[in-house]
Structures are given as C-alpha cells and as structure tokens.
PDB file of N, CA, C, O and CB in Angstrom:
ATOM      1  N   MET A   1      52.174 117.611 114.744  1.00  0.00           N
ATOM      2  CA  MET A   1      53.541 117.170 114.511  1.00  0.00           C
ATOM      3  C   MET A   1      53.862 116.074 115.516  1.00  0.00           C
ATOM      4  O   MET A   1      53.578 116.217 116.705  1.00  0.00           O
ATOM      5  CB  MET A   1      54.550 118.358 114.626  1.00  0.00           C
ATOM      6  N   ALA A   2      54.442 115.000 115.053  1.00  0.00           N
ATOM      7  CA  ALA A   2      54.793 113.882 115.920  1.00  0.00           C
ATOM      8  C   ALA A   2      55.982 114.246 116.801  1.00  0.00           C
ATOM      9  O   ALA A   2      56.928 114.902 116.363  1.00  0.00           O
ATOM     10  CB  ALA A   2      55.107 112.630 115.086  1.00  0.00           C
ATOM     11  N   GLU A   3      55.909 113.808 118.040  1.00  0.00           N
ATOM     12  CA  GLU A   3      57.006 114.076 118.967  1.00  0.00           C
ATOM     13  C   GLU A   3      58.106 113.049 118.747  1.00  0.00           C
ATOM     14  O   GLU A   3      57.837 111.854 118.622  1.00  0.00           O
ATOM     15  CB  GLU A   3      56.513 114.049 120.443  1.00  0.00           C
ATOM     16  N   ILE A   4      59.338 113.518 118.699  1.00  0.00           N
ATOM     17  CA  ILE A   4      60.484 112.644 118.486  1.00  0.00           C
ATOM     18  C   ILE A   4      61.044 112.236 119.840  1.00  0.00           C
ATOM     19  O   ILE A   4      61.332 113.078 120.690  1.00  0.00           O
ATOM     20  CB  ILE A   4      61.573 113.342 117.621  1.00  0.00           C
ATOM     21  N   GLU A   5      61.192 110.939 120.023  1.00  0.00           N
ATOM     22  CA  GLU A   5      61.766 110.435 121.260  1.00  0.00           C
ATOM     23  C   GLU A   5      63.215 110.069 121.010  1.00  0.00           C
ATOM     24  O   GLU A   5      63.508 109.208 120.181  1.00  0.00           O
ATOM     25  CB  GLU A   5      60.972 109.220 121.795  1.00  0.00           C
ATOM     26  N   LEU A   6      64.128 110.723 121.727  1.00  0.00           N
ATOM     27  CA  LEU A   6      65.552 110.449 121.566  1.00  0.00           C
ATOM     28  C   LEU A   6      66.006 109.449 122.613  1.00  0.00           C
ATOM     29  O   LEU A   6      65.724 109.595 123.803  1.00  0.00           O
ATOM     30  CB  LEU A   6      66.376 111.745 121.666  1.00  0.00           C
ATOM     31  N   LYS A   7      66.707 108.443 122.153  1.00  0.00           N
ATOM     32  CA  LYS A   7      67.295 107.457 123.052  1.00  0.00           C
ATOM     33  C   LYS A   7      68.744 107.286 122.654  1.00  0.00           C
ATOM     34  O   LYS A   7      69.103 107.464 121.490  1.00  0.00           O
ATOM     35  CB  LYS A   7      66.527 106.093 123.002  1.00  0.00           C
ATOM     36  N   THR A   8      69.566 106.947 123.606  1.00  0.00           N
ATOM     37  CA  THR A   8      70.969 106.689 123.324  1.00  0.00           C
ATOM     38  C   THR A   8      71.105 105.348 122.632  1.00  0.00           C
ATOM     39  O   THR A   8      70.355 104.414 122.916  1.00  0.00           O
ATOM     40  CB  THR A   8      71.809 106.723 124.613  1.00  0.00           C
ATOM     41  N   ALA A   9      72.056 105.257 121.732  1.00  0.00           N
ATOM     42  CA  ALA A   9      72.318 104.000 121.029  1.00  0.00           C
ATOM     43  C   ALA A   9      72.693 102.922 122.042  1.00  0.00           C
ATOM     44  O   ALA A   9      73.275 103.220 123.085  1.00  0.00           O
ATOM     45  CB  ALA A   9      73.447 104.175 119.972  1.00  0.00           C
ATOM     46  N   PRO A  10      72.358 101.669 121.734  1.00  0.00           N
ATOM     47  CA  PRO A  10      72.718 100.591 122.662  1.00  0.00           C
ATOM     48  C   PRO A  10      74.233 100.409 122.750  1.00  0.00           C
ATOM     49  O   PRO A  10      74.980 100.880 121.892  1.00  0.00           O
ATOM     50  CB  PRO A  10      72.060  99.275 122.227  1.00  0.00           C
ATOM     51  N   VAL A  11      74.663  99.730 123.783  1.00  0.00           N
ATOM     52  CA  VAL A  11      76.089  99.475 123.992  1.00  0.00           C
ATOM     53  C   VAL A  11      76.635  98.691 122.806  1.00  0.00           C
ATOM     54  O   VAL A  11      76.033  97.718 122.353  1.00  0.00           O
ATOM     55  CB  VAL A  11      76.332  98.702 125.321  1.00  0.00           C
ATOM     56  N   ASP A  12      77.778  99.130 122.318  1.00  0.00           N
ATOM     57  CA  ASP A  12      78.448  98.443 121.216  1.00  0.00           C
ATOM     58  C   ASP A  12      79.865  98.161 121.695  1.00  0.00           C
ATOM     59  O   ASP A  12      80.650  99.086 121.907  1.00  0.00           O
ATOM     60  CB  ASP A  12      78.434  99.303 119.874  1.00  0.00           C
ATOM     61  N   PHE A  13      80.188  96.893 121.864  1.00  0.00           N
ATOM     62  CA  PHE A  13      81.461  96.518 122.457  1.00  0.00           C
ATOM     63  C   PHE A  13      82.661  96.787 121.551  1.00  0.00           C
ATOM     64  O   PHE A  13      83.803  96.584 121.961  1.00  0.00           O
ATOM     65  CB  PHE A  13      81.430  95.071 122.822  1.00  0.00           C
ATOM     66  N   ARG A  14      82.410  97.243 120.324  1.00  0.00           N
ATOM     67  CA  ARG A  14      83.516  97.673 119.471  1.00  0.00           C
ATOM     68  C   ARG A  14      84.071  99.007 119.958  1.00  0.00           C
ATOM     69  O   ARG A  14      85.173  99.400 119.572  1.00  0.00           O
ATOM     70  CB  ARG A  14      83.059  97.786 118.002  1.00  0.00           C
ATOM     71  N   PHE A  15      83.314  99.706 120.805  1.00  0.00           N
ATOM     72  CA  PHE A  15      83.678 101.031 121.273  1.00  0.00           C
ATOM     73  C   PHE A  15      83.628 101.077 122.795  1.00  0.00           C
ATOM     74  O   PHE A  15      82.699 101.651 123.363  1.00  0.00           O
ATOM     75  CB  PHE A  15      82.748 102.096 120.668  1.00  0.00           C
ATOM     76  N   PRO A  16      84.616 100.479 123.468  1.00  0.00           N
ATOM     77  CA  PRO A  16      84.548 100.348 124.923  1.00  0.00           C
ATOM     78  C   PRO A  16      84.903 101.603 125.709  1.00  0.00           C
ATOM     79  O   PRO A  16      84.617 101.656 126.906  1.00  0.00           O
ATOM     80  CB  PRO A  16      85.443  99.263 125.347  1.00  0.00           C
ATOM     81  N   THR A  17      85.504 102.602 125.103  1.00  0.00           N
ATOM     82  CA  THR A  17      85.920 103.786 125.852  1.00  0.00           C
ATOM     83  C   THR A  17      84.788 104.797 125.955  1.00  0.00           C
ATOM     84  O   THR A  17      83.743 104.644 125.321  1.00  0.00           O
ATOM     85  CB  THR A  17      87.139 104.430 125.197  1.00  0.00           C
ATOM     86  N   THR A  18      85.002 105.808 126.739  1.00  0.00           N
ATOM     87  CA  THR A  18      83.974 106.833 126.908  1.00  0.00           C
ATOM     88  C   THR A  18      83.932 107.794 125.725  1.00  0.00           C
ATOM     89  O   THR A  18      82.919 108.463 125.520  1.00  0.00           O
ATOM     90  CB  THR A  18      84.214 107.607 128.193  1.00  0.00           C
ATOM     91  N   ASN A  19      85.001 107.879 124.947  1.00  0.00           N
ATOM     92  CA  ASN A  19      85.017 108.735 123.769  1.00  0.00           C
ATOM     93  C   ASN A  19      84.196 108.063 122.674  1.00  0.00           C
ATOM     94  O   ASN A  19      84.554 106.989 122.190  1.00  0.00           O
ATOM     95  CB  ASN A  19      86.477 109.010 123.289  1.00  0.00           C
ATOM     96  N   GLN A  20      83.117 108.688 122.295  1.00  0.00           N
ATOM     97  CA  GLN A  20      82.180 108.073 121.359  1.00  0.00           C
ATOM     98  C   GLN A  20      82.322 108.593 119.923  1.00  0.00           C
ATOM     99  O   GLN A  20      81.424 108.398 119.104  1.00  0.00           O
ATOM    100  CB  GLN A  20      80.773 108.305 121.836  1.00  0.00           C
ATOM    101  N   THR A  21      83.432 109.244 119.618  1.00  0.00           N
ATOM    102  CA  THR A  21      83.620 109.813 118.286  1.00  0.00           C
ATOM    103  C   THR A  21      83.564 108.751 117.200  1.00  0.00           C
ATOM    104  O   THR A  21      82.843 108.912 116.216  1.00  0.00           O
ATOM    105  CB  THR A  21      84.941 110.550 118.214  1.00  0.00           C
ATOM    106  N   ARG A  22      84.308 107.679 117.362  1.00  0.00           N
ATOM    107  CA  ARG A  22      84.319 106.623 116.347  1.00  0.00           C
ATOM    108  C   ARG A  22      82.957 105.934 116.268  1.00  0.00           C
ATOM    109  O   ARG A  22      82.507 105.569 115.182  1.00  0.00           O
ATOM    110  CB  ARG A  22      85.419 105.590 116.656  1.00  0.00           C
ATOM    111  N   HIS A  23      82.306 105.757 117.411  1.00  0.00           N
ATOM    112  CA  HIS A  23      80.977 105.148 117.442  1.00  0.00           C
ATOM    113  C   HIS A  23      80.004 106.000 116.628  1.00  0.00           C
ATOM    114  O   HIS A  23      79.234 105.474 115.824  1.00  0.00           O
ATOM    115  CB  HIS A  23      80.476 104.991 118.905  1.00  0.00           C
ATOM    116  N   CYS A  24      80.042 107.292 116.837  1.00  0.00           N
ATOM    117  CA  CYS A  24      79.201 108.233 116.098  1.00  0.00           C
ATOM    118  C   CYS A  24      79.443 108.115 114.600  1.00  0.00           C
ATOM    119  O   CYS A  24      78.499 107.966 113.824  1.00  0.00           O
ATOM    120  CB  CYS A  24      79.465 109.670 116.563  1.00  0.00           C
ATOM    121  N   PHE A  25      80.707 108.180 114.195  1.00  0.00           N
ATOM    122  CA  PHE A  25      81.076 108.134 112.777  1.00  0.00           C
ATOM    123  C   PHE A  25      80.645 106.812 112.143  1.00  0.00           C
ATOM    124  O   PHE A  25      80.137 106.797 111.022  1.00  0.00           O
ATOM    125  CB  PHE A  25      82.594 108.330 112.611  1.00  0.00           C
ATOM    126  N   THR A  26      80.847 105.707 112.854  1.00  0.00           N
ATOM    127  CA  THR A  26      80.479 104.390 112.337  1.00  0.00           C
ATOM    128  C   THR A  26      78.970 104.280 112.146  1.00  0.00           C
ATOM    129  O   THR A  26      78.513 103.751 111.134  1.00  0.00           O
ATOM    130  CB  THR A  26      80.972 103.288 113.280  1.00  0.00           C
ATOM    131  N   ARG A  27      78.203 104.768 113.096  1.00  0.00           N
ATOM    132  CA  ARG A  27      76.741 104.700 112.975  1.00  0.00           C
ATOM    133  C   ARG A  27      76.242 105.563 111.815  1.00  0.00           C
ATOM    134  O   ARG A  27      75.295 105.189 111.122  1.00  0.00           O
ATOM    135  CB  ARG A  27      76.075 105.150 114.289  1.00  0.00           C
ATOM    136  N   TYR A  28      76.875 106.707 111.606  1.00  0.00           N
ATOM    137  CA  TYR A  28      76.511 107.566 110.472  1.00  0.00           C
ATOM    138  C   TYR A  28      76.759 106.818 109.162  1.00  0.00           C
ATOM    139  O   TYR A  28      75.914 106.828 108.267  1.00  0.00           O
ATOM    140  CB  TYR A  28      77.320 108.900 110.502  1.00  0.00           C
ATOM    141  N   ILE A  29      77.898 106.182 109.057  1.00  0.00           N
ATOM    142  CA  ILE A  29      78.236 105.426 107.849  1.00  0.00           C
ATOM    143  C   ILE A  29      77.287 104.243 107.682  1.00  0.00           C
ATOM    144  O   ILE A  29      76.827 103.982 106.571  1.00  0.00           O
ATOM    145  CB  ILE A  29      79.700 104.936 107.904  1.00  0.00           C
ATOM    146  N   GLU A  30      76.986 103.524 108.761  1.00  0.00           N
ATOM    147  CA  GLU A  30      76.067 102.386 108.678  1.00  0.00           C
ATOM    148  C   GLU A  30      74.702 102.820 108.167  1.00  0.00           C
ATOM    149  O   GLU A  30      74.082 102.112 107.373  1.00  0.00           O
ATOM    150  CB  GLU A  30      75.923 101.713 110.044  1.00  0.00           C
ATOM    151  N   PHE A  31      74.233 103.975 108.615  1.00  0.00           N
ATOM    152  CA  PHE A  31      72.947 104.483 108.150  1.00  0.00           C
ATOM    153  C   PHE A  31      72.966 104.725 106.643  1.00  0.00           C
ATOM    154  O   PHE A  31      72.051 104.301 105.937  1.00  0.00           O
ATOM    155  CB  PHE A  31      72.586 105.774 108.888  1.00  0.00           C
ATOM    156  N   HIS A  32      73.983 105.391 106.153  1.00  0.00           N
ATOM    157  CA  HIS A  32      74.028 105.719 104.733  1.00  0.00           C
ATOM    158  C   HIS A  32      74.307 104.489 103.861  1.00  0.00           C
ATOM    159  O   HIS A  32      73.847 104.426 102.721  1.00  0.00           O
ATOM    160  CB  HIS A  32      75.087 106.779 104.483  1.00  0.00           C
ATOM    161  N   ARG A  33      75.039 103.537 104.373  1.00  0.00           N
ATOM    162  CA  ARG A  33      75.221 102.272 103.645  1.00  0.00           C
ATOM    163  C   ARG A  33      73.902 101.523 103.558  1.00  0.00           C
ATOM    164  O   ARG A  33      73.565 100.963 102.515  1.00  0.00           O
ATOM    165  CB  ARG A  33      76.291 101.389 104.330  1.00  0.00           C
ATOM    166  N   CYS A  34      73.161 101.515 104.651  1.00  0.00           N
ATOM    167  CA  CYS A  34      71.857 100.858 104.671  1.00  0.00           C
ATOM    168  C   CYS A  34      70.926 101.502 103.640  1.00  0.00           C
ATOM    169  O   CYS A  34      70.243 100.801 102.893  1.00  0.00           O
ATOM    170  CB  CYS A  34      71.232 100.929 106.086  1.00  0.00           C
ATOM    171  N   LEU A  35      70.900 102.831 103.601  1.00  0.00           N
ATOM    172  CA  LEU A  35      70.070 103.530 102.619  1.00  0.00           C
ATOM    173  C   LEU A  35      70.467 103.158 101.193  1.00  0.00           C
ATOM    174  O   LEU A  35      69.607 102.998 100.327  1.00  0.00           O
ATOM    175  CB  LEU A  35      70.178 105.046 102.814  1.00  0.00           C
ATOM    176  N   ALA A  36      71.758 103.022 100.952  1.00  0.00           N
ATOM    177  CA  ALA A  36      72.235 102.690  99.608  1.00  0.00           C
ATOM    178  C   ALA A  36      71.782 101.289  99.198  1.00  0.00           C
ATOM    179  O   ALA A  36      71.482 101.046  98.029  1.00  0.00           O
ATOM    180  CB  ALA A  36      73.768 102.789  99.543  1.00  0.00           C
ATOM    181  N   VAL A  37      71.735 100.377 100.159  1.00  0.00           N
ATOM    182  CA  VAL A  37      71.368  98.997  99.853  1.00  0.00           C
ATOM    183  C   VAL A  37      69.852  98.808  99.841  1.00  0.00           C
ATOM    184  O   VAL A  37      69.308  98.203  98.917  1.00  0.00           O
ATOM    185  CB  VAL A  37      72.003  98.048 100.864  1.00  0.00           C
ATOM    186  N   LYS A  38      69.178  99.320 100.855  1.00  0.00           N
ATOM    187  CA  LYS A  38      67.745  99.068 101.031  1.00  0.00           C
ATOM    188  C   LYS A  38      66.860 100.125 100.385  1.00  0.00           C
ATOM    189  O   LYS A  38      65.690  99.869 100.102  1.00  0.00           O
ATOM    190  CB  LYS A  38      67.423  98.984 102.494  1.00  0.00           C
ATOM    191  N   GLY A  39      67.415 101.317 100.150  1.00  0.00           N
ATOM    192  CA  GLY A  39      66.629 102.405  99.585  1.00  0.00           C
ATOM    193  C   GLY A  39      66.035 103.286 100.668  1.00  0.00           C
ATOM    194  O   GLY A  39      65.861 102.865 101.811  1.00  0.00           O
ATOM    195  N   GLU A  40      65.732 104.503 100.291  1.00  0.00           N
ATOM    196  CA  GLU A  40      65.230 105.477 101.258  1.00  0.00           C
ATOM    197  C   GLU A  40      63.813 105.164 101.720  1.00  0.00           C
ATOM    198  O   GLU A  40      63.383 105.658 102.762  1.00  0.00           O
ATOM    199  CB  GLU A  40      65.274 106.863 100.661  1.00  0.00           C
ATOM    200  N   GLU A  41      63.090 104.363 100.971  1.00  0.00           N
ATOM    201  CA  GLU A  41      61.724 104.015 101.329  1.00  0.00           C
ATOM    202  C   GLU A  41      61.676 102.984 102.451  1.00  0.00           C
ATOM    203  O   GLU A  41      60.659 102.847 103.130  1.00  0.00           O
ATOM    204  CB  GLU A  41      60.986 103.490 100.113  1.00  0.00           C
ATOM    205  N   SER A  42      62.770 102.265 102.644  1.00  0.00           N
ATOM    206  CA  SER A  42      62.815 101.205 103.657  1.00  0.00           C
ATOM    207  C   SER A  42      62.917 101.800 105.055  1.00  0.00           C
ATOM    208  O   SER A  42      63.698 102.723 105.283  1.00  0.00           O
ATOM    209  CB  SER A  42      63.999 100.258 103.397  1.00  0.00           C
ATOM    210  N   GLY A  43      62.144 101.282 105.976  1.00  0.00           N
ATOM    211  CA  GLY A  43      62.207 101.741 107.360  1.00  0.00           C
ATOM    212  C   GLY A  43      63.260 101.007 108.162  1.00  0.00           C
ATOM    213  O   GLY A  43      63.469 101.310 109.337  1.00  0.00           O
ATOM    214  N   GLU A  44      63.928 100.044 107.544  1.00  0.00           N
ATOM    215  CA  GLU A  44      64.915  99.236 108.256  1.00  0.00           C
ATOM    216  C   GLU A  44      66.138 100.049 108.695  1.00  0.00           C
ATOM    217  O   GLU A  44      66.825  99.666 109.642  1.00  0.00           O
ATOM    218  CB  GLU A  44      65.358  98.082 107.379  1.00  0.00           C
ATOM    219  N   CYS A  45      66.406 101.134 108.035  1.00  0.00           N
ATOM    220  CA  CYS A  45      67.596 101.937 108.335  1.00  0.00           C
ATOM    221  C   CYS A  45      67.353 102.958 109.446  1.00  0.00           C
ATOM    222  O   CYS A  45      68.295 103.578 109.940  1.00  0.00           O
ATOM    223  CB  CYS A  45      68.062 102.655 107.083  1.00  0.00           C
ATOM    224  N   GLU A  46      66.119 103.127 109.827  1.00  0.00           N
ATOM    225  CA  GLU A  46      65.780 104.175 110.793  1.00  0.00           C
ATOM    226  C   GLU A  46      66.481 103.991 112.133  1.00  0.00           C
ATOM    227  O   GLU A  46      66.784 104.976 112.807  1.00  0.00           O
ATOM    228  CB  GLU A  46      64.287 104.210 111.008  1.00  0.00           C
ATOM    229  N   ARG A  47      66.744 102.752 112.531  1.00  0.00           N
ATOM    230  CA  ARG A  47      67.432 102.549 113.813  1.00  0.00           C
ATOM    231  C   ARG A  47      68.839 103.132 113.774  1.00  0.00           C
ATOM    232  O   ARG A  47      69.307 103.695 114.763  1.00  0.00           O
ATOM    233  CB  ARG A  47      67.493 101.051 114.162  1.00  0.00           C
ATOM    234  N   PHE A  48      69.526 102.998 112.618  1.00  0.00           N
ATOM    235  CA  PHE A  48      70.858 103.586 112.505  1.00  0.00           C
ATOM    236  C   PHE A  48      70.786 105.108 112.571  1.00  0.00           C
ATOM    237  O   PHE A  48      71.663 105.753 113.144  1.00  0.00           O
ATOM    238  CB  PHE A  48      71.531 103.143 111.200  1.00  0.00           C
ATOM    239  N   ALA A  49      69.738 105.675 111.982  1.00  0.00           N
ATOM    240  CA  ALA A  49      69.555 107.127 112.042  1.00  0.00           C
ATOM    241  C   ALA A  49      69.373 107.574 113.486  1.00  0.00           C
ATOM    242  O   ALA A  49      69.953 108.575 113.906  1.00  0.00           O
ATOM    243  CB  ALA A  49      68.344 107.561 111.190  1.00  0.00           C
ATOM    244  N   LYS A  50      68.573 106.840 114.242  1.00  0.00           N
ATOM    245  CA  LYS A  50      68.366 107.191 115.648  1.00  0.00           C
ATOM    246  C   LYS A  50      69.671 107.112 116.424  1.00  0.00           C
ATOM    247  O   LYS A  50      69.947 107.952 117.280  1.00  0.00           O
ATOM    248  CB  LYS A  50      67.320 106.272 116.283  1.00  0.00           C
ATOM    249  N   TYR A  51      70.472 106.095 116.120  1.00  0.00           N
ATOM    250  CA  TYR A  51      71.741 105.928 116.825  1.00  0.00           C
ATOM    251  C   TYR A  51      72.681 107.099 116.558  1.00  0.00           C
ATOM    252  O   TYR A  51      73.210 107.705 117.489  1.00  0.00           O
ATOM    253  CB  TYR A  51      72.409 104.615 116.413  1.00  0.00           C
ATOM    254  N   TYR A  52      72.887 107.416 115.263  1.00  0.00           N
ATOM    255  CA  TYR A  52      73.862 108.478 114.995  1.00  0.00           C
ATOM    256  C   TYR A  52      73.338 109.833 115.451  1.00  0.00           C
ATOM    257  O   TYR A  52      74.119 110.692 115.861  1.00  0.00           O
ATOM    258  CB  TYR A  52      74.204 108.526 113.501  1.00  0.00           C
ATOM    259  N   ARG A  53      72.027 110.033 115.385  1.00  0.00           N
ATOM    260  CA  ARG A  53      71.478 111.315 115.832  1.00  0.00           C
ATOM    261  C   ARG A  53      71.623 111.502 117.336  1.00  0.00           C
ATOM    262  O   ARG A  53      71.729 112.631 117.817  1.00  0.00           O
ATOM    263  CB  ARG A  53      70.013 111.422 115.440  1.00  0.00           C
ATOM    264  N   SER A  54      71.628 110.400 118.078  1.00  0.00           N
ATOM    265  CA  SER A  54      71.785 110.523 119.533  1.00  0.00           C
ATOM    266  C   SER A  54      73.263 110.639 119.942  1.00  0.00           C
ATOM    267  O   SER A  54      73.566 111.114 121.036  1.00  0.00           O
ATOM    268  CB  SER A  54      71.145 109.314 120.233  1.00  0.00           C
ATOM    269  N   LEU A  55      74.173 110.209 119.070  1.00  0.00           N
ATOM    270  CA  LEU A  55      75.598 110.210 119.401  1.00  0.00           C
ATOM    271  C   LEU A  55      76.363 111.402 118.828  1.00  0.00           C
ATOM    272  O   LEU A  55      77.293 111.899 119.463  1.00  0.00           O
ATOM    273  CB  LEU A  55      76.225 108.944 118.910  1.00  0.00           C
ATOM    274  N   CYS A  56      75.990 111.858 117.658  1.00  0.00           N
ATOM    275  CA  CYS A  56      76.792 112.839 116.915  1.00  0.00           C
ATOM    276  C   CYS A  56      76.317 114.270 117.140  1.00  0.00           C
ATOM    277  O   CYS A  56      75.114 114.531 117.156  1.00  0.00           O
ATOM    278  CB  CYS A  56      76.757 112.521 115.431  1.00  0.00           C
ATOM    279  N   PRO A  57      77.247 115.187 117.311  1.00  0.00           N
ATOM    280  CA  PRO A  57      76.873 116.605 117.358  1.00  0.00           C
ATOM    281  C   PRO A  57      76.276 117.036 116.014  1.00  0.00           C
ATOM    282  O   PRO A  57      76.730 116.602 114.955  1.00  0.00           O
ATOM    283  CB  PRO A  57      78.105 117.486 117.712  1.00  0.00           C
ATOM    284  N   GLY A  58      75.274 117.880 116.070  1.00  0.00           N
ATOM    285  CA  GLY A  58      74.594 118.339 114.864  1.00  0.00           C
ATOM    286  C   GLY A  58      75.514 118.999 113.852  1.00  0.00           C
ATOM    287  O   GLY A  58      75.317 118.862 112.645  1.00  0.00           O
ATOM    288  N   GLU A  59      76.532 119.725 114.351  1.00  0.00           N
ATOM    289  CA  GLU A  59      77.462 120.408 113.448  1.00  0.00           C
ATOM    290  C   GLU A  59      78.230 119.390 112.599  1.00  0.00           C
ATOM    291  O   GLU A  59      78.497 119.640 111.423  1.00  0.00           O
ATOM    292  CB  GLU A  59      78.448 121.289 114.251  1.00  0.00           C
ATOM    293  N   TRP A  60      78.581 118.252 113.187  1.00  0.00           N
ATOM    294  CA  TRP A  60      79.308 117.218 112.439  1.00  0.00           C
ATOM    295  C   TRP A  60      78.422 116.650 111.342  1.00  0.00           C
ATOM    296  O   TRP A  60      78.851 116.484 110.200  1.00  0.00           O
ATOM    297  CB  TRP A  60      79.786 116.087 113.380  1.00  0.00           C
ATOM    298  N   VAL A  61      77.184 116.358 111.706  1.00  0.00           N
ATOM    299  CA  VAL A  61      76.249 115.767 110.739  1.00  0.00           C
ATOM    300  C   VAL A  61      76.028 116.717 109.575  1.00  0.00           C
ATOM    301  O   VAL A  61      76.015 116.295 108.418  1.00  0.00           O
ATOM    302  CB  VAL A  61      74.901 115.426 111.412  1.00  0.00           C
ATOM    303  N   GLU A  62      75.852 118.002 109.876  1.00  0.00           N
ATOM    304  CA  GLU A  62      75.670 118.991 108.808  1.00  0.00           C
ATOM    305  C   GLU A  62      76.880 119.018 107.886  1.00  0.00           C
ATOM    306  O   GLU A  62      76.731 119.056 106.664  1.00  0.00           O
ATOM    307  CB  GLU A  62      75.428 120.390 109.401  1.00  0.00           C
ATOM    308  N   LYS A  63      78.076 118.999 108.464  1.00  0.00           N
ATOM    309  CA  LYS A  63      79.297 119.022 107.656  1.00  0.00           C
ATOM    310  C   LYS A  63      79.415 117.754 106.817  1.00  0.00           C
ATOM    311  O   LYS A  63      79.743 117.826 105.633  1.00  0.00           O
ATOM    312  CB  LYS A  63      80.535 119.179 108.554  1.00  0.00           C
ATOM    313  N   TRP A  64      79.149 116.588 107.419  1.00  0.00           N
ATOM    314  CA  TRP A  64      79.232 115.330 106.682  1.00  0.00           C
ATOM    315  C   TRP A  64      78.202 115.285 105.556  1.00  0.00           C
ATOM    316  O   TRP A  64      78.484 114.767 104.476  1.00  0.00           O
ATOM    317  CB  TRP A  64      79.030 114.142 107.629  1.00  0.00           C
ATOM    318  N   ASN A  65      77.006 115.827 105.806  1.00  0.00           N
ATOM    319  CA  ASN A  65      75.984 115.865 104.749  1.00  0.00           C
ATOM    320  C   ASN A  65      76.455 116.736 103.583  1.00  0.00           C
ATOM    321  O   ASN A  65      76.273 116.378 102.419  1.00  0.00           O
ATOM    322  CB  ASN A  65      74.639 116.401 105.308  1.00  0.00           C
ATOM    323  N   GLU A  66      77.059 117.874 103.903  1.00  0.00           N
ATOM    324  CA  GLU A  66      77.610 118.747 102.853  1.00  0.00           C
ATOM    325  C   GLU A  66      78.705 118.021 102.078  1.00  0.00           C
ATOM    326  O   GLU A  66      78.756 118.090 100.850  1.00  0.00           O
ATOM    327  CB  GLU A  66      78.169 120.056 103.465  1.00  0.00           C
ATOM    328  N   GLN A  67      79.577 117.327 102.801  1.00  0.00           N
ATOM    329  CA  GLN A  67      80.669 116.602 102.148  1.00  0.00           C
ATOM    330  C   GLN A  67      80.132 115.493 101.253  1.00  0.00           C
ATOM    331  O   GLN A  67      80.652 115.276 100.159  1.00  0.00           O
ATOM    332  CB  GLN A  67      81.623 116.015 103.193  1.00  0.00           C
ATOM    333  N   ARG A  68      79.102 114.795 101.703  1.00  0.00           N
ATOM    334  CA  ARG A  68      78.513 113.746 100.862  1.00  0.00           C
ATOM    335  C   ARG A  68      77.923 114.357  99.592  1.00  0.00           C
ATOM    336  O   ARG A  68      78.091 113.819  98.497  1.00  0.00           O
ATOM    337  CB  ARG A  68      77.421 112.966 101.641  1.00  0.00           C
ATOM    338  N   ASP A  69      77.229 115.491  99.750  1.00  0.00           N
ATOM    339  CA  ASP A  69      76.637 116.176  98.589  1.00  0.00           C
ATOM    340  C   ASP A  69      77.699 116.633  97.605  1.00  0.00           C
ATOM    341  O   ASP A  69      77.473 116.621  96.395  1.00  0.00           O
ATOM    342  CB  ASP A  69      75.811 117.376  99.044  1.00  0.00           C
ATOM    343  N   ASN A  70      78.876 117.042  98.124  1.00  0.00           N
ATOM    344  CA  ASN A  70      79.958 117.536  97.274  1.00  0.00           C
ATOM    345  C   ASN A  70      80.892 116.423  96.778  1.00  0.00           C
ATOM    346  O   ASN A  70      81.783 116.670  95.966  1.00  0.00           O
ATOM    347  CB  ASN A  70      80.761 118.569  98.031  1.00  0.00           C
ATOM    348  N   GLY A  71      80.680 115.200  97.272  1.00  0.00           N
ATOM    349  CA  GLY A  71      81.542 114.092  96.880  1.00  0.00           C
ATOM    350  C   GLY A  71      82.900 114.078  97.558  1.00  0.00           C
ATOM    351  O   GLY A  71      83.846 113.468  97.060  1.00  0.00           O
ATOM    352  N   THR A  72      82.995 114.765  98.717  1.00  0.00           N
ATOM    353  CA  THR A  72      84.281 114.842  99.421  1.00  0.00           C
ATOM    354  C   THR A  72      84.248 114.166 100.781  1.00  0.00           C
ATOM    355  O   THR A  72      85.158 114.369 101.585  1.00  0.00           O
ATOM    356  CB  THR A  72      84.692 116.283  99.591  1.00  0.00           C
ATOM    357  N   PHE A  73      83.224 113.368 101.062  1.00  0.00           N
ATOM    358  CA  PHE A  73      83.121 112.702 102.364  1.00  0.00           C
ATOM    359  C   PHE A  73      84.268 111.730 102.547  1.00  0.00           C
ATOM    360  O   PHE A  73      84.534 110.923 101.656  1.00  0.00           O
ATOM    361  CB  PHE A  73      81.776 111.967 102.501  1.00  0.00           C
ATOM    362  N   PRO A  74      84.965 111.786 103.694  1.00  0.00           N
ATOM    363  CA  PRO A  74      86.185 110.982 103.871  1.00  0.00           C
ATOM    364  C   PRO A  74      85.934 109.518 104.197  1.00  0.00           C
ATOM    365  O   PRO A  74      86.871 108.721 104.162  1.00  0.00           O
ATOM    366  CB  PRO A  74      87.015 111.575 104.954  1.00  0.00           C
ATOM    367  N   GLY A  75      84.715 109.142 104.510  1.00  0.00           N
ATOM    368  CA  GLY A  75      84.443 107.765 104.925  1.00  0.00           C
ATOM    369  C   GLY A  75      84.031 106.869 103.779  1.00  0.00           C
ATOM    370  O   GLY A  75      83.701 107.336 102.689  1.00  0.00           O
ATOM    371  N   PRO A  76      84.055 105.566 104.045  1.00  0.00           N
ATOM    372  CA  PRO A  76      83.658 104.574 103.032  1.00  0.00           C
ATOM    373  C   PRO A  76      82.148 104.390 103.003  1.00  0.00           C
ATOM    374  O   PRO A  76      81.586 103.716 103.866  1.00  0.00           O
ATOM    375  CB  PRO A  76      84.340 103.226 103.303  1.00  0.00           C
ATOM    376  N   LEU A  77      81.499 104.978 102.030  1.00  0.00           N
ATOM    377  CA  LEU A  77      80.047 104.803 101.908  1.00  0.00           C
ATOM    378  C   LEU A  77      79.772 103.806 100.868  1.00  0.00           C
ATOM    379  O   LEU A  77      78.610 103.501 100.597  1.00  0.00           O
ATOM    380  CB  LEU A  77      79.336 106.102 101.586  1.00  0.00           C
TER     381      LEU A  77
END
C-alpha cells in the first residue's frame, strides 16, 4: 500500500485569517468542479483533493459527500 504524504495547502491570500473554514469549503468545491470539467480520470484535480483533505475535518467531508449524493449540497458545484 502506498504511503500518503499529507501537506498543508499553500497560502491563499483570499483567506488571510486563521479561521480556515471558508478556505476548506472553497477547496472542496474547487476539487469537485475540476472533476466535473476534467473528469475523474484526470490527475489534474488531485492537488485540490490534497488541499481540502489537509484543511477540512473528516466529518465535514463525509457530510458534504452525503449531501452531494442526495442532491442537497449547499454549495455551487
């Protein structure tokens, strides 16, 4: 099994405060938008996945995934 290396997302000046909630949510949305445009086979979206996985609590991601599956996700995908 390949070892996963976790790194924090690079500095994004759209999110200057220490509260990273919006940064997390934006990166999650960017990842799923990228998948919609480029397709799941494309490796170009993987950087967004790494970013949101390093910023977002797992419980949030699980809930957002459920909401996307149910068609109730509150964000613009």
